[in-house]
FIKOLZA-1660 file (N, C-alpha, C; in steps of 0.1 Angstrom, whole numbers, plus 5000, padded with zeros to 4 digits):
% residues 148
   i   px   py   pz ch aa at
   1 5009 4988 5000  A  M  N
   1 5000 5000 5000  A  M CA
   1 5009 5012 5000  A  M  C
   2 5005 5022 4992  A  S  N
   2 5013 5034 4991  A  S CA
   2 5012 5042 5004  A  S  C
   3 5021 5052 5006  A  R  N
   3 5021 5060 5018  A  R CA
   3 5008 5068 5018  A  R  C
   4 5003 5073 5007  A  A  N
   4 4991 5081 5006  A  A CA
   4 4979 5072 5010  A  A  C
   5 4979 5059 5006  A  G  N
   5 4969 5050 5010  A  G CA
   5 4968 5047 5025  A  G  C
   6 4980 5047 5031  A  R  N
   6 4980 5045 5046  A  R CA
   6 4976 5058 5053  A  R  C
   7 4979 5070 5048  A  E  N
   7 4976 5082 5054  A  E CA
   7 4961 5085 5054  A  E  C
   8 4954 5081 5043  A  Q  N
   8 4939 5084 5042  A  Q CA
   8 4931 5079 5054  A  Q  C
   9 4932 5066 5058  A  P  N
   9 4925 5062 5070  A  P CA
   9 4929 5069 5083  A  P  C
  10 4942 5073 5084  A  A  N
  10 4946 5080 5096  A  A CA
  10 4940 5094 5096  A  A  C
  11 4939 5100 5085  A  R  N
  11 4932 5113 5084  A  R CA
  11 4917 5112 5088  A  R  C
  12 4911 5102 5083  A  G  N
  12 4897 5099 5087  A  G CA
  12 4895 5097 5102  A  G  C
  13 4904 5089 5108  A  R  N
  13 4904 5087 5122  A  R CA
  13 4906 5100 5130  A  R  C
  14 4916 5108 5125  A  L  N
  14 4920 5121 5132  A  L CA
  14 4908 5130 5131  A  L  C
  15 4902 5132 5120  A  G  N
  15 4890 5141 5119  A  G CA
  15 4879 5137 5128  A  G  C
  16 4876 5124 5128  A  A  N
  16 4865 5119 5137  A  A CA
  16 4869 5121 5152  A  A  C
  17 4881 5119 5155  A  L  N
  17 4886 5121 5169  A  L CA
  17 4885 5136 5173  A  L  C
  18 4889 5144 5164  A  Q  N
  18 4888 5159 5167  A  Q CA
  18 4874 5163 5168  A  Q  C
  19 4865 5158 5160  A  A  N
  19 4851 5161 5161  A  A CA
  19 4845 5157 5174  A  A  C
  20 4848 5145 5178  A  A  N
  20 4844 5140 5191  A  A CA
  20 4850 5148 5203  A  A  C
  21 4862 5152 5201  A  L  N
  21 4869 5160 5212  A  L CA
  21 4861 5174 5213  A  L  C
  22 4858 5180 5202  A  G  N
  22 4851 5192 5202  A  G CA
  22 4838 5191 5209  A  G  C
  23 4831 5180 5206  A  A  N
  23 4818 5178 5212  A  A CA
  23 4819 5175 5227  A  A  C
  24 4829 5168 5231  A  E  N
  24 4831 5166 5246  A  E CA
  24 4834 5180 5252  A  E  C
  25 4842 5188 5246  A  E  N
  25 4845 5201 5252  A  E CA
  25 4832 5210 5253  A  E  C
  26 4824 5210 5243  A  A  N
  26 4812 5217 5243  A  A CA
  26 4802 5212 5254  A  A  C
  27 4802 5199 5256  A  T  N
  27 4794 5192 5266  A  T CA
  27 4799 5196 5280  A  T  C
  28 4812 5196 5282  A  I  N
  28 4817 5200 5295  A  I CA
  28 4813 5215 5298  A  I  C
  29 4814 5223 5288  A  Y  N
  29 4810 5237 5290  A  Y CA
  29 4796 5238 5294  A  Y  C
  30 4787 5231 5286  A  G  N
  30 4773 5231 5289  A  G CA
  30 4769 5226 5302  A  G  C
  31 4776 5216 5307  A  Y  N
  31 4773 5211 5320  A  Y CA
  31 4777 5222 5331  A  Y  C
  32 4787 5230 5328  A  G  N
  32 4790 5240 5338  A  G CA
  32 4778 5250 5339  A  G  C
  33 4772 5253 5328  A  V  N
  33 4761 5263 5327  A  V CA
  33 4749 5256 5334  A  V  C
  34 4746 5244 5331  A  A  N
  34 4735 5236 5337  A  A CA
  34 4737 5235 5352  A  A  C
  35 4748 5232 5356  A  G  N
  35 4751 5230 5370  A  G CA
  35 4749 5242 5378  A  G  C
  36 4751 5254 5372  A  A  N
  36 4749 5266 5379  A  A CA
  36 4734 5269 5383  A  A  C
  37 4725 5262 5376  A  H  N
  37 4711 5263 5378  A  H CA
  37 4705 5252 5386  A  H  C
  38 4713 5242 5390  A  L  N
  38 4708 5231 5397  A  L CA
  38 4713 5231 5412  A  L  C
  39 4705 5224 5420  A  T  N
  39 4709 5222 5434  A  T CA
  39 4707 5207 5438  A  T  C
  40 4712 5204 5449  A  G  N
  40 4710 5190 5455  A  G CA
  40 4715 5179 5445  A  G  C
  41 4706 5169 5444  A  A  N
  41 4709 5158 5436  A  A CA
  41 4711 5161 5421  A  A  C
  42 4704 5171 5416  A  G  N
  42 4706 5176 5402  A  G CA
  42 4720 5181 5400  A  G  C
  43 4724 5189 5409  A  Y  N
  43 4738 5195 5408  A  Y CA
  43 4748 5184 5409  A  Y  C
  44 4746 5174 5418  A  S  N
  44 4756 5163 5420  A  S CA
  44 4756 5155 5407  A  S  C
  45 4745 5153 5401  A  L  N
  45 4745 5145 5388  A  L CA
  45 4752 5152 5377  A  L  C
  46 4749 5165 5376  A  A  N
  46 4756 5173 5366  A  A CA
  46 4771 5174 5368  A  A  C
  47 4775 5175 5380  A  Y  N
  47 4789 5175 5383  A  Y CA
  47 4796 5161 5379  A  Y  C
  48 4789 5150 5383  A  A  N
  48 4794 5137 5380  A  A CA
  48 4795 5135 5365  A  A  C
  49 4785 5140 5357  A  D  N
  49 4785 5138 5343  A  D CA
  49 4796 5147 5337  A  D  C
  50 4798 5159 5342  A  S  N
  50 4809 5167 5337  A  S CA
  50 4822 5161 5339  A  S  C
  51 4825 5155 5351  A  V  N
  51 4837 5148 5353  A  V CA
  51 4839 5136 5344  A  V  C
  52 4828 5129 5341  A  L  N
  52 4829 5118 5331  A  L CA
  52 4833 5123 5318  A  L  C
  53 4828 5134 5314  A  H  N
  53 4831 5140 5301  A  H CA
  53 4845 5146 5300  A  H  C
  54 4850 5150 5312  A  E  N
  54 4864 5155 5312  A  E CA
  54 4874 5143 5310  A  E  C
  55 4870 5132 5316  A  R  N
  55 4878 5120 5314  A  R CA
  55 4878 5115 5300  A  R  C
  56 4866 5115 5294  A  A  N
  56 4864 5111 5280  A  A CA
  56 4873 5121 5271  A  A  C
  57 4872 5134 5274  A  R  N
  57 4881 5143 5267  A  R CA
  57 4895 5140 5268  A  R  C
  58 4900 5136 5279  A  D  N
  58 4914 5133 5281  A  D CA
  58 4918 5120 5273  A  D  C
  59 4909 5111 5273  A  V  N
  59 4912 5099 5264  A  V CA
  59 4913 5103 5250  A  V  C
  60 4904 5111 5245  A  L  N
  60 4905 5115 5231  A  L CA
  60 4917 5123 5228  A  L  C
  61 4921 5132 5237  A  I  N
  61 4934 5139 5236  A  I CA
  61 4946 5129 5234  A  I  C
  62 4946 5119 5243  A  G  N
  62 4956 5109 5242  A  G CA
  62 4956 5101 5228  A  G  C
  63 4945 5098 5223  A  L  N
  63 4943 5091 5210  A  L CA
  63 4948 5100 5199  A  L  C
  64 4945 5113 5200  A  I  N
  64 4949 5122 5189  A  I CA
  64 4964 5124 5190  A  I  C
  65 4970 5125 5201  A  E  N
  65 4984 5127 5203  A  E CA
  65 4991 5114 5198  A  E  C
  66 4985 5102 5200  A  A  N
  66 4991 5090 5196  A  A CA
  66 4992 5089 5181  A  A  C
  67 4984 5096 5174  A  L  N
  67 4984 5097 5159  A  L CA
  67 4995 5108 5155  A  L  C
  68 5001 5114 5164  A  G  N
  68 5011 5124 5161  A  G CA
  68 5005 5138 5158  A  G  C
  69 4993 5140 5162  A  A  N
  69 4987 5153 5159  A  A CA
  69 4984 5161 5171  A  A  C
  70 4981 5173 5169  A  Q  N
  70 4978 5182 5180  A  Q CA
  70 4963 5183 5182  A  Q  C
  71 4958 5181 5194  A  P  N
  71 4944 5182 5197  A  P CA
  71 4940 5197 5194  A  P  C
  72 4928 5198 5188  A  Q  N
  72 4923 5212 5186  A  Q CA
  72 4919 5218 5200  A  Q  C
  73 4922 5230 5201  A  A  N
  73 4920 5237 5214  A  A CA
  73 4905 5239 5215  A  A  C
  74 4900 5239 5228  A  S  N
  74 4886 5242 5230  A  S CA
  74 4883 5257 5228  A  S  C
  75 4871 5259 5226  A  A  N
  75 4866 5273 5224  A  A CA
  75 4865 5280 5238  A  A  C
  76 4866 5293 5238  A  V  N
  76 4864 5301 5250  A  V CA
  76 4850 5299 5255  A  V  C
  77 4840 5299 5246  A  A  N
  77 4826 5298 5250  A  A CA
  77 4819 5290 5238  A  A  C
  78 4808 5285 5241  A  Y  N
  78 4800 5277 5231  A  Y CA
  78 4786 5283 5231  A  Y  C
  79 4780 5282 5219  A  R  N
  79 4766 5286 5218  A  R CA
  79 4758 5274 5222  A  R  C
  80 4750 5276 5233  A  L  N
  80 4742 5265 5238  A  L CA
  80 4729 5263 5230  A  L  C
  81 4724 5251 5229  A  P  N
  81 4712 5248 5221  A  P CA
  81 4699 5252 5228  A  P  C
  82 4701 5255 5241  A  V  N
  82 4689 5258 5250  A  V CA
  82 4693 5269 5259  A  V  C
  83 4684 5279 5260  A  A  N
  83 4686 5290 5269  A  A CA
  83 4683 5285 5283  A  A  C
  84 4692 5287 5293  A  V  N
  84 4691 5282 5306  A  V CA
  84 4688 5293 5316  A  V  C
  85 4677 5292 5323  A  N  N
  85 4673 5302 5333  A  N CA
  85 4666 5296 5345  A  N  C
  86 4666 5283 5345  A  S  N
  86 4659 5276 5356  A  S CA
  86 4665 5261 5357  A  S  C
  87 4661 5254 5368  A  A  N
  87 4665 5240 5369  A  A CA
  87 4659 5232 5358  A  A  C
  88 4646 5235 5354  A  A  N
  88 4640 5227 5344  A  A CA
  88 4647 5229 5330  A  A  C
  89 4651 5241 5327  A  S  N
  89 4658 5243 5314  A  S CA
  89 4672 5238 5315  A  S  C
  90 4678 5237 5327  A  A  N
  90 4691 5231 5328  A  A CA
  90 4690 5216 5325  A  A  C
  91 4680 5209 5330  A  R  N
  91 4678 5195 5327  A  R CA
  91 4676 5193 5312  A  R  C
  92 4668 5202 5305  A  V  N
  92 4666 5201 5291  A  V CA
  92 4680 5202 5284  A  V  C
  93 4688 5212 5288  A  L  N
  93 4701 5214 5282  A  L CA
  93 4709 5201 5284  A  L  C
  94 4710 5196 5296  A  A  N
  94 4718 5184 5298  A  A CA
  94 4714 5172 5289  A  A  C
  95 4701 5170 5287  A  A  N
  95 4696 5160 5278  A  A CA
  95 4701 5163 5264  A  A  C
  96 4699 5175 5260  A  R  N
  96 4703 5179 5246  A  R CA
  96 4718 5178 5244  A  R  C
  97 4726 5182 5254  A  L  N
  97 4740 5180 5253  A  L CA
  97 4744 5166 5250  A  L  C
  98 4738 5157 5257  A  E  N
  98 4741 5142 5255  A  E CA
  98 4737 5137 5241  A  E  C
  99 4725 5142 5236  A  L  N
  99 4721 5138 5223  A  L CA
  99 4730 5143 5212  A  L  C
 100 4734 5156 5214  A  D  N
 100 4743 5162 5204  A  D CA
 100 4757 5155 5205  A  D  C
 101 4761 5150 5217  A  L  N
 101 4773 5143 5218  A  L CA
 101 4772 5129 5211  A  L  C
 102 4761 5123 5212  A  A  N
 102 4759 5110 5205  A  A CA
 102 4761 5112 5190  A  A  C
 103 4755 5123 5185  A  A  N
 103 4756 5126 5171  A  A CA
 103 4771 5128 5167  A  A  C
 104 4778 5134 5175  A  A  N
 104 4793 5137 5172  A  A CA
 104 4801 5124 5171  A  A  C
 105 4797 5114 5179  A  Y  N
 105 4804 5102 5179  A  Y CA
 105 4801 5093 5167  A  Y  C
 106 4790 5096 5160  A  L  N
 106 4787 5089 5148  A  L CA
 106 4799 5088 5138  A  L  C
 107 4806 5099 5136  A  G  N
 107 4817 5099 5127  A  G CA
 107 4828 5089 5131  A  G  C
 108 4830 5088 5144  A  L  N
 108 4840 5079 5149  A  L CA
 108 4836 5064 5148  A  L  C
 109 4823 5062 5148  A  A  N
 109 4817 5049 5146  A  A CA
 109 4820 5043 5132  A  A  C
 110 4823 5052 5122  A  G  N
 110 4825 5048 5109  A  G CA
 110 4839 5047 5104  A  G  C
 111 4848 5048 5113  A  V  N
 111 4863 5047 5109  A  V CA
 111 4867 5033 5107  A  V  C
 112 4879 5031 5102  A  D  N
 112 4883 5017 5099  A  D CA
 112 4890 5010 5111  A  D  C
 113 4890 5016 5122  A  D  N
 113 4897 5010 5134  A  D CA
 113 4886 5004 5143  A  D  C
 114 4886 4991 5145  A  P  N
 114 4876 4984 5153  A  P CA
 114 4876 4990 5168  A  P  C
 115 4887 4993 5173  A  A  N
 115 4888 4998 5187  A  A CA
 115 4881 5011 5188  A  A  C
 116 4883 5020 5178  A  L  N
 116 4877 5033 5178  A  L CA
 116 4862 5032 5176  A  L  C
 117 4858 5022 5167  A  R  N
 117 4843 5020 5165  A  R CA
 117 4837 5015 5178  A  R  C
 118 4844 5007 5185  A  K  N
 118 4838 5002 5198  A  K CA
 118 4837 5013 5208  A  K  C
 119 4848 5022 5209  A  L  N
 119 4848 5033 5218  A  L CA
 119 4836 5042 5214  A  L  C
 120 4833 5045 5201  A  A  N
 120 4822 5053 5197  A  A CA
 120 4809 5047 5201  A  A  C
 121 4807 5034 5200  A  A  N
 121 4795 5027 5203  A  A CA
 121 4792 5028 5218  A  A  C
 122 4803 5026 5226  A  V  N
 122 4801 5027 5241  A  V CA
 122 4798 5041 5245  A  V  C
 123 4804 5051 5239  A  R  N
 123 4802 5065 5242  A  R CA
 123 4788 5069 5238  A  R  C
 124 4783 5065 5226  A  M  N
 124 4770 5068 5222  A  M CA
 124 4759 5062 5231  A  M  C
 125 4762 5050 5235  A  Q  N
 125 4752 5043 5244  A  Q CA
 125 4751 5050 5257  A  Q  C
 126 4763 5054 5262  A  G  N
 126 4763 5062 5275  A  G CA
 126 4756 5075 5274  A  G  C
 127 4758 5082 5263  A  A  N
 127 4751 5095 5261  A  A CA
 127 4736 5093 5260  A  A  C
 128 4732 5082 5253  A  A  N
 128 4717 5080 5252  A  A CA
 128 4711 5077 5266  A  A  C
 129 4718 5069 5274  A  V  N
 129 4713 5066 5287  A  V CA
 129 4713 5079 5296  A  V  C
 130 4723 5087 5295  A  R  N
 130 4723 5100 5303  A  R CA
 130 4712 5109 5298  A  R  C
 131 4710 5110 5285  A  A  N
 131 4699 5119 5280  A  A CA
 131 4686 5114 5285  A  A  C
 132 4684 5101 5285  A  A  N
 132 4671 5096 5290  A  A CA
 132 4669 5098 5305  A  A  C
 133 4680 5098 5312  A  R  N
 133 4679 5100 5326  A  R CA
 133 4676 5115 5329  A  R  C
 134 4681 5124 5321  A  W  N
 134 4679 5138 5322  A  W CA
 134 4665 5142 5318  A  W  C
 135 4660 5137 5307  A  D  N
 135 4646 5141 5303  A  D CA
 135 4635 5131 5305  A  D  C
 136 4639 5119 5310  A  G  N
 136 4628 5110 5313  A  G CA
 136 4623 5102 5301  A  G  C
 137 4629 5103 5290  A  G  N
 137 4625 5096 5278  A  G CA
 137 4636 5091 5270  A  G  C
 138 4633 5084 5259  A  T  N
 138 4644 5079 5251  A  T CA
 138 4641 5083 5236  A  T  C
 139 4652 5082 5228  A  E  N
 139 4651 5085 5214  A  E CA
 139 4656 5072 5207  A  E  C
 140 4649 5068 5196  A  A  N
 140 4653 5056 5190  A  A CA
 140 4667 5055 5185  A  A  C
 141 4671 5065 5178  A  F  N
 141 4685 5065 5173  A  F CA
 141 4691 5079 5176  A  F  C
 142 4697 5081 5188  A  P  N
 142 4702 5094 5192  A  P CA
 142 4712 5099 5182  A  P  C
 143 4711 5111 5178  A  G  N
 143 4720 5117 5169  A  G CA
 143 4716 5116 5155  A  G  C
 144 4706 5108 5152  A  I  N
 144 4702 5107 5138  A  I CA
 144 4689 5113 5136  A  I  C
 145 4687 5123 5127  A  Q  N
 145 4675 5129 5125  A  Q CA
 145 4665 5120 5117  A  Q  C
 146 4653 5119 5122  A  P  N
 146 4643 5110 5115  A  P CA
 146 4640 5116 5101  A  P  C
 147 4636 5108 5091  A  P  N
 147 4633 5114 5078  A  P CA
 147 4620 5122 5079  A  P  C
 148 4619 5131 5070  A  G  N
 148 4607 5139 5068  A  G CA
 148 4607 5150 5077  A  G  C
% end
C-alpha cells in the first residue's frame, strides 16, 4: 500500500477524533452552565456527568496525540442549544448536550479502526442513557434525524 493509501484512513480517524473532542469540550462547557442552575441531587448528577466528560476528553486527547497530531483547542465559549434560566431548562440542556454528543460520535463509529468504533458505540450508548435520565424519555437513534 502506498504512503498516501496509509495516510487516508489515519486522516479519517483524526478528523473523527477531533470532532468527538470538540463535542466533549462543548458538553463540559454546557454542564457548567446547567450545574449553575441546579441544586442538590441535580447538581451532583451534573457534576458527575461533567467529570465523566472530562475523562472522555482526556482519552480523546491521548488518542489524537498517539496519531502524532495536536488536539484542537477548546473554544472560550460555546453557543448552547437551549437558553438556561431555571432548573427545568438546565435539565433540558443536559439531555440535549448528551444527544448532540451521541451525534458527534457517529463519525468515529464509521472509521476503519475496530477499537475506535467500539469506543464510539460505548460513548453513544452512555450518552443515550444519560439523555434519557435527564429528560425521562428515550430516542430511537440518538444523533440521527428522522426522515421527513
